[in-house]
MIFIMI-512288 format. One record per atom (N, C-alpha, C): x, y, z; residue in three letters; atom name. Coordinates in Angstrom, 1 decimal. Each point is the difference from the previous one (the first is absolute). Layout:
BEGIN
SITE, X, Y, Z, ALA, CA;
...
% end
This chain:
BEGIN
SITE, -42.4, 75.9, 37.1, MET, N;
SITE, -1.4, -0.6, 0.5, MET, CA;
SITE, -1.1, 0.7, 0.6, MET, C;
SITE, -1.0, -0.5, -0.4, GLU, N;
SITE, -1.6, 1.0, 0.1, GLU, CA;
SITE, -0.1, 0.3, 1.8, GLU, C;
SITE, 0.2, 1.8, -0.2, ASP, N;
SITE, -0.7, 0.4, 1.6, ASP, CA;
SITE, -1.5, -1.1, 0.2, ASP, C;
SITE, -0.6, -0.1, -0.2, GLN, N;
SITE, -1.3, -0.6, 0.1, GLN, CA;
SITE, 0.1, -1.1, 0.6, GLN, C;
SITE, 0.9, -0.7, -0.1, PHE, N;
SITE, 0.3, -1.4, 0.7, PHE, CA;
SITE, 1.0, 0.0, 1.2, PHE, C;
SITE, 0.4, 1.3, 0.2, LYS, N;
SITE, 0.9, 0.6, 1.1, LYS, CA;
SITE, -0.9, 0.2, 1.5, LYS, C;
SITE, 0.4, -0.6, 0.9, ARG, N;
SITE, -1.1, 0.3, 1.2, ARG, CA;
SITE, 0.5, 1.1, 0.6, ARG, C;
SITE, -1.4, 0.9, 0.0, PRO, N;
SITE, 0.2, 1.2, 0.7, PRO, CA;
SITE, 0.4, 0.2, 1.2, PRO, C;
SITE, 0.6, 0.8, 0.2, ASN, N;
SITE, 0.5, 0.7, 1.6, ASN, CA;
SITE, -1.0, 0.8, 0.3, ASN, C;
SITE, -0.6, -0.7, 1.6, LYS, N;
SITE, -0.8, 0.4, 0.7, LYS, CA;
SITE, -0.2, 1.5, 0.2, LYS, C;
SITE, 0.8, 0.3, 0.2, LEU, N;
SITE, 0.2, 1.5, 0.2, LEU, CA;
SITE, -0.3, 0.9, -1.0, LEU, C;
SITE, 0.6, -0.2, -1.2, THR, N;
SITE, 0.0, 0.8, -1.3, THR, CA;
SITE, -0.7, -0.1, -1.0, THR, C;
SITE, -0.5, -1.8, -0.1, GLY, N;
SITE, -1.1, -0.3, -0.9, GLY, CA;
SITE, 1.0, -0.2, -1.2, GLY, C;
SITE, 1.4, 0.1, -0.2, MET, N;
SITE, 0.7, 0.3, -1.1, MET, CA;
SITE, 0.9, -1.3, 0.3, MET, C;
SITE, 0.6, -0.6, -1.3, PRO, N;
SITE, 1.1, -1.5, 0.2, PRO, CA;
SITE, 0.8, 0.5, 1.3, PRO, C;
SITE, 0.7, -0.8, 0.8, TYR, N;
SITE, 1.0, 0.2, 0.4, TYR, CA;
SITE, 1.2, 0.4, -0.4, TYR, C;
SITE, 1.1, 1.1, 0.3, GLU, N;
SITE, 1.3, 0.1, -0.6, GLU, CA;
SITE, 1.3, -0.5, 1.0, GLU, C;
SITE, 0.7, -0.2, -1.0, SER, N;
SITE, 0.9, -0.5, 1.0, SER, CA;
SITE, 0.8, 1.0, 1.4, SER, C;
SITE, 0.1, -0.4, 0.9, GLY, N;
SITE, 0.3, 0.5, 1.0, GLY, CA;
SITE, -1.0, 0.1, 1.0, GLY, C;
SITE, -1.3, 0.1, -0.3, PHE, N;
SITE, -0.8, -0.3, 1.0, PHE, CA;
SITE, -0.1, -0.2, 1.2, PHE, C;
SITE, 0.3, 0.4, 1.0, GLU, N;
SITE, 0.0, -0.8, 1.2, GLU, CA;
SITE, -1.6, -0.2, 0.4, GLU, C;
SITE, -0.6, -1.1, 0.8, ASP, N;
SITE, -1.1, -0.5, 0.2, ASP, CA;
SITE, 0.0, 0.1, 1.6, ASP, C;
SITE, -1.1, 0.1, 0.4, GLU, N;
SITE, -0.4, 0.3, 1.6, GLU, CA;
SITE, 1.0, -1.5, 1.0, GLU, C;
SITE, 0.4, -1.3, -0.4, ASP, N;
SITE, 0.7, -0.7, 0.1, ASP, CA;
SITE, 1.7, 0.5, 0.0, ASP, C;
SITE, 0.3, 0.8, -0.5, GLY, N;
SITE, 1.1, 0.2, -0.5, GLY, CA;
SITE, 0.9, -0.2, -0.8, GLY, C;
SITE, -0.8, -1.2, -1.1, ARG, N;
SITE, 0.6, -0.3, -1.4, ARG, CA;
SITE, -0.2, 1.2, -1.3, ARG, C;
SITE, 1.0, -0.6, -0.7, PHE, N;
SITE, 0.4, 1.0, -1.0, PHE, CA;
SITE, -0.7, -0.7, -1.2, PHE, C;
SITE, -0.9, 0.8, -0.8, PHE, N;
SITE, -0.1, -0.5, -1.0, PHE, CA;
SITE, 1.4, -0.3, -1.2, PHE, C;
SITE, 0.0, -1.1, -0.8, VAL, N;
SITE, 1.2, 0.2, -0.9, VAL, CA;
SITE, -0.7, 0.1, -1.4, VAL, C;
SITE, -0.7, -0.6, -0.6, LYS, N;
SITE, -0.7, -0.4, -1.4, LYS, CA;
SITE, -0.7, -1.0, 0.2, LYS, C;
SITE, -1.0, 0.2, -1.4, TYR, N;
SITE, -0.7, -1.0, -0.6, TYR, CA;
SITE, 0.3, -1.1, -0.4, TYR, C;
SITE, -0.2, -1.0, 0.0, VAL, N;
SITE, 0.8, -1.0, -1.2, VAL, CA;
SITE, -1.1, -0.5, -0.9, VAL, C;
SITE, 0.6, -0.5, -1.0, ASN, N;
SITE, -0.7, 0.2, -1.0, ASN, CA;
SITE, -0.3, -1.9, -0.3, ASN, C;
SITE, -1.2, -0.4, 0.5, LYS, N;
SITE, -0.8, -0.7, 0.7, LYS, CA;
SITE, -1.1, 0.3, 1.0, LYS, C;
SITE, -1.3, -0.5, -0.9, GLN, N;
SITE, -1.3, 0.3, 0.9, GLN, CA;
SITE, -0.4, -1.2, 0.7, GLN, C;
SITE, -0.4, 0.4, 1.2, GLY, N;
SITE, -0.7, -1.3, 1.0, GLY, CA;
SITE, -1.5, 0.0, -0.4, GLY, C;
SITE, -0.4, -0.9, 0.8, ASN, N;
SITE, -1.7, -0.7, -0.1, ASN, CA;
SITE, -1.3, 1.4, -0.1, ASN, C;
SITE, 0.9, 1.1, 0.9, ASP, N;
SITE, -1.0, 1.0, -0.1, ASP, CA;
SITE, -0.1, 1.4, -1.1, ASP, C;
SITE, 1.4, -0.7, -0.8, GLY, N;
SITE, -0.2, 0.8, -1.8, GLY, CA;
SITE, 1.0, 1.3, 0.3, GLY, C;
SITE, 0.7, 0.0, 1.4, TYR, N;
SITE, 0.9, 1.1, 0.4, TYR, CA;
SITE, 1.6, -0.7, -0.1, TYR, C;
SITE, 0.8, 1.1, -0.4, TYR, N;
SITE, 1.6, -0.2, 0.0, TYR, CA;
SITE, 0.4, -0.8, 1.7, TYR, C;
SITE, 1.0, -0.9, -0.4, TYR, N;
SITE, 0.7, -0.3, 1.4, TYR, CA;
SITE, 1.0, 1.3, 0.1, TYR, C;
SITE, 0.4, 0.3, 1.4, GLU, N;
SITE, 0.4, 1.1, 0.6, GLU, CA;
SITE, 1.3, -0.4, 0.7, GLU, C;
SITE, 1.2, 0.5, -0.3, GLU, N;
SITE, 1.1, -0.2, 0.8, GLU, CA;
SITE, 0.3, 1.0, 1.1, GLU, C;
SITE, 0.1, -0.4, 1.3, TRP, N;
SITE, 0.1, 1.0, 1.0, TRP, CA;
SITE, 1.5, 0.0, 1.0, TRP, C;
SITE, 0.1, 0.7, 0.5, ALA, N;
SITE, 1.4, -0.4, 0.6, ALA, CA;
SITE, -0.6, 0.3, 1.9, ALA, C;
SITE, 0.5, -0.6, 0.5, LYS, N;
SITE, -0.4, -0.2, 1.8, LYS, CA;
SITE, 0.5, 1.5, 0.8, LYS, C;
SITE, 1.4, 0.6, -0.9, ASP, N;
SITE, 0.5, 1.2, 0.6, ASP, CA;
SITE, 0.6, 1.2, -0.7, ASP, C;
SITE, 0.4, 0.7, -0.1, LYS, N;
SITE, 0.4, 0.8, -0.7, LYS, CA;
SITE, 1.9, -0.1, -0.1, LYS, C;
SITE, 0.4, -0.7, 0.3, GLU, N;
SITE, 1.0, -0.8, -0.2, GLU, CA;
SITE, 0.0, -0.9, -1.3, GLU, C;
SITE, -1.2, -1.4, 0.4, THR, N;
SITE, -0.1, -0.5, -0.7, THR, CA;
SITE, -0.3, 0.6, -1.8, THR, C;
SITE, -0.9, 0.9, -0.1, PHE, N;
SITE, -0.6, 0.8, -1.1, PHE, CA;
SITE, 1.2, 0.3, -0.5, PHE, C;
SITE, 0.9, 1.0, 0.2, LEU, N;
SITE, 1.1, 0.7, -0.2, LEU, CA;
SITE, 0.7, -1.1, -1.0, LEU, C;
SITE, 0.4, -1.6, 1.1, LYS, N;
SITE, 0.8, -0.6, -0.8, LYS, CA;
SITE, -0.9, -0.9, -1.2, LYS, C;
SITE, -1.3, 0.4, 0.2, LYS, N;
SITE, -0.6, -0.5, -1.6, LYS, CA;
SITE, -0.2, 0.8, -0.8, LYS, C;
SITE, 0.0, 1.2, 0.3, ILE, N;
SITE, -0.2, 0.9, -1.0, ILE, CA;
SITE, 1.4, 0.3, -0.9, ILE, C;
SITE, 1.2, -0.2, 0.8, ASN, N;
SITE, 1.4, 0.1, -1.1, ASN, CA;
SITE, -0.1, -1.4, -0.3, ASN, C;
SITE, -0.4, -0.9, 0.0, LYS, N;
SITE, 0.2, -1.6, -0.6, LYS, CA;
SITE, -0.7, 0.8, -1.4, LYS, C;
SITE, -0.9, 0.4, -0.4, SER, N;
SITE, -1.0, -0.1, -1.2, SER, CA;
SITE, 0.7, 0.7, -1.1, SER, C;
% end
């Protein structure tokens, strides 16, 4: 996947990395290889750390 199509993290300006926790307590899992109408890849987020850990262990 090309970084230019990954939505940048507002805090760093770089693409999100797996495990990043946002201000709402959600955890970034990964970018999905499908682009939305805005040109950015879709993203997969987990609602909490427990769900995040389950998702990354499935991959």
